[in-house]
N, C-alpha and C positions, 0 to 999 in steps of 0.2 A: 752485201749491197752499204751497209752501214759503216763497214770499215775500206772501202771505196772514198768513200764522204770522207771519213774523217781521215785517208790521206793526201786528199786533193784541198783540204783545211789546209793540213799539214802546212804544203807546197806554198801556201798563198801569204805574200809578204807581209811581215810585222813592223809596228811602230816599234820602237826601244825605247820606254816612257821614261828612263831614267835622261831622253833628250828632250822629250815632249812636256810643253807648259801645260797642255788638255788635254780631252780624249781626244784621240783619235785613231782611226782606223785607217788600212790599205784596203780596196775594194774593185771591184769593175770599173771603168773609167766610160765615158761616153766618147772622153776626149782622145784617149789612146790605154791603150793598154789596163795596166792600172792606176787611180789614183789614190789621194786622201782626202778623208773626208772628217771635217767637223762632229765629232759626239756630242760634244754640247756647245753653249754662244759662247762665241770667243769676242770682244768687243775689241773695239780698233785702236790701233799704235799699242799693240801690245804685243811682247815676243810670244812667237807659239810653240821655238822648238829649232835645233842646231839640226843642220845638213854636216854629218861624219862620216869618215870615213878614212881610207888608205894616202897618204900626201903621197904625189907622185912629182917627179920632175920631167922638164918640156920632151926630156928624150923618151922617158917610160909611158909618158900620156899618149904621145904620138904612137906608139906601140898598139897601145889596147884599144886605142879607138882605131884604127885598121886592121885590129882581131878580132874586134865585138859585135855581134848583130847592135845591142844595143846597149849605149854608153851613158854613164852616170858623171859625167866630168865636173866638175864644178872649177872654175879657175878662182884661186884665191888669189894671184900676182902675178906679175910676169914669169916667174918660173916656177910655182907652184901648184897643180891641180888638186883637187880633193876627189877620190875616186867611191862614191858611194856605194859598188857593187862589191865593194870591202872592206867591211866593218859597219856599213849606212848604217845611221838610226833611220831610215823607213821617209825622210823628206825626198831623197833623189828620186821614189814616184811622186811627188806634186808636177802635175802636167802647166806645161805652155796654156798659155790663155791672154790674148792680144786686149783684153781689161779684166787684168788679177785683181785678185782682194788679197794678195801676200804680196811682199817686197825681201829682196835680200840684203841684208848691210852684212858690213866684214867691220868684226869690230875684236881687235887684239888677234889677229889669224883666226879668226871662228866665224865662219859663216851664219847667223841668224836669220831666222825666218819669220820678219814682224806684219802682224796685220791692217793692210788699210782701212779698211772700214770695219764696221762689225761681219762676223760669219756666224751665218745661225745652223743650228745641229741641221745633219743632213749635206750639206751646201759643198762640194767639191773645193781643198783651197786649191787655186794656179797663181802662178808669178809669171811676168814677161822675161822671155830667153835673155832676149837681147842679144843673137846672135848677131854678130856681124854680116857688112856686105861682103867683105874677104870670105867669108866662111861658106862653102857649099849649099847653095840653096833650099830647104828644109820646105813644104808645102804645110799650114796651117790648120788643124780640123778643130779650131776651139766653139766656131760654131758664134761667136759673138756679136753683135750687131754691127759693130767697129773693126772686123776681122779684117787686115792687112793682106789675109793670105800666104801668108807666111813666118815663118817663125822671127826670121830676118830682119834686119830693122832697115829700112826702105830709105834712110836719107843717111 
């Protein structure tokens, strides 16, 4: 019995501490599959972690998106995406929310997650994915009072 629990724990995603500025964990999320949770207080306007992974061009990004059930692609610019499923820091498990507590900033080709407000220990980190209207519509399950019902932008 203990062996099975150990194996399950080993399969859970992890945070790469060298890319995180605070203590964070990956746990099951009420929003979707896995989520990233604060393990300590995070003040507003602070860098929380960097989104890392393999850099992919547009053609490779398109191939991977159509090949996989779950995608962790973050658009860096008009040519490059970062695939968090290969060499990711754990930031790829931050879920979408229509009322997010963090935002992404691209600084010198690095994707940084920054806090929008104070975040309490145990709170799930969330970001607005801002999927465009031209992207296939994805239902939102964030549960926020102002949820727009989709991860895609409406305007």
